[in-house]
C-alpha positions as CSV (number, residue, x, y, z in Angstrom):
1,X,88.2,105.3,58.1
2,X,91.6,103.3,56.2
3,X,93.3,101.4,59.3
4,X,96.7,99.9,57.8
5,X,97.3,97.0,60.2
6,X,101.5,96.2,60.1
7,X,101.4,93.5,62.5
8,X,99.9,91.1,64.9
9,X,99.6,91.6,68.8
10,X,101.5,89.7,70.5
11,X,100.0,87.7,73.2
12,X,102.8,89.0,75.9
13,X,100.1,88.5,79.2
14,X,97.0,88.2,79.2
15,X,96.1,91.6,79.2
16,X,97.7,92.9,76.3
17,X,95.2,92.0,74.1
18,X,92.3,93.6,75.7
19,X,94.1,97.1,75.6
20,X,94.3,96.3,72.2
21,X,90.9,96.1,71.7
22,X,90.5,99.4,74.1
23,X,92.2,101.2,71.7
24,X,90.9,100.3,69.0
25,X,87.5,101.0,70.2
26,X,88.7,104.6,70.9
27,X,89.7,105.4,67.5
28,X,86.6,104.0,66.2
29,X,84.5,106.0,68.6
30,X,86.0,109.0,67.9
31,X,85.0,111.9,66.2
32,X,88.2,113.3,65.2
33,X,91.8,113.4,65.5
34,X,91.6,115.7,68.6
35,X,89.3,113.5,70.4
36,X,91.3,110.0,69.7
37,X,94.3,112.2,72.1
38,X,91.8,113.5,74.4
39,X,90.3,109.4,74.7
40,X,93.2,107.8,75.3
41,X,94.5,110.3,77.9
42,X,91.7,109.8,80.0
43,X,91.3,106.8,79.5
44,X,95.2,106.0,80.4
45,X,95.2,108.3,83.1
46,X,92.1,106.2,84.8
47,X,93.1,104.9,88.1
48,X,90.3,101.9,87.8
49,X,91.7,100.4,84.5
50,X,95.8,99.4,84.1
51,X,97.6,101.8,82.2
52,X,97.2,101.4,77.9
53,X,100.3,103.2,77.5
54,X,102.5,100.4,79.6
55,X,100.5,97.5,76.5
56,X,101.5,99.8,73.6
57,X,103.2,103.4,72.9
58,X,101.3,105.8,70.4
59,X,102.2,108.8,68.2
60,X,100.8,111.5,66.8
61,X,103.6,112.7,63.6
62,X,103.3,114.0,61.0
63,X,100.1,113.4,59.2
64,X,99.2,109.9,60.5
65,X,98.7,108.3,63.9
66,X,101.0,105.4,64.5
67,X,101.0,102.1,67.4
68,X,103.6,100.1,68.5
69,X,103.0,97.4,71.2
70,X,105.9,96.9,74.0
71,X,107.7,93.8,74.1
72,X,106.7,93.7,78.3
73,X,104.7,95.7,80.2
74,X,105.8,99.2,80.1
75,X,109.3,98.1,78.6
76,X,110.8,100.3,76.8
77,X,111.6,98.5,73.9
78,X,108.4,97.8,71.2
79,X,108.1,95.2,68.5
80,X,108.6,96.1,64.4
81,X,106.9,97.6,62.5
82,X,103.9,99.0,64.4
83,X,100.6,97.4,64.7
84,X,98.5,100.1,63.2
85,X,98.7,103.5,61.1
86,X,96.3,105.6,60.2
87,X,96.5,108.9,58.5
88,X,94.5,112.0,59.8
89,X,93.0,112.5,56.4
90,X,90.7,109.6,56.8
91,X,89.5,110.7,60.3
92,X,88.9,114.6,59.2
93,X,87.1,113.6,56.5
94,X,84.5,111.3,59.2
95,X,84.1,114.5,61.3
96,X,83.8,116.7,58.2
97,X,81.2,114.7,57.3
98,X,79.4,114.6,60.7
99,X,79.3,118.6,60.5
100,X,77.7,118.8,57.2
101,X,74.4,116.7,58.2
102,X,74.2,119.0,61.6
103,X,74.4,122.3,59.8
104,X,72.1,121.7,57.0
């Protein structure tokens, strides 16, 4: 998997860096890009934790996943450039490798 880091995580409050680590762990643990979306949504709506989307904005557009950090919790403004970018092909290839091992 190839993750392109575009910029630093800004310490806008004590929890912003922890939220980034949670998103990164979700990406690394996911089997495919659909899993990334499902895990982010499930984690984001869990009432026991703060909202990840309050700290970050993400997009599944074209052939990539992009993550931006908000300037403040629930702010509409985000820092430029995005923090990281992952091309779907990398996650799809990772998933295909697991399928080959399972079916052989």
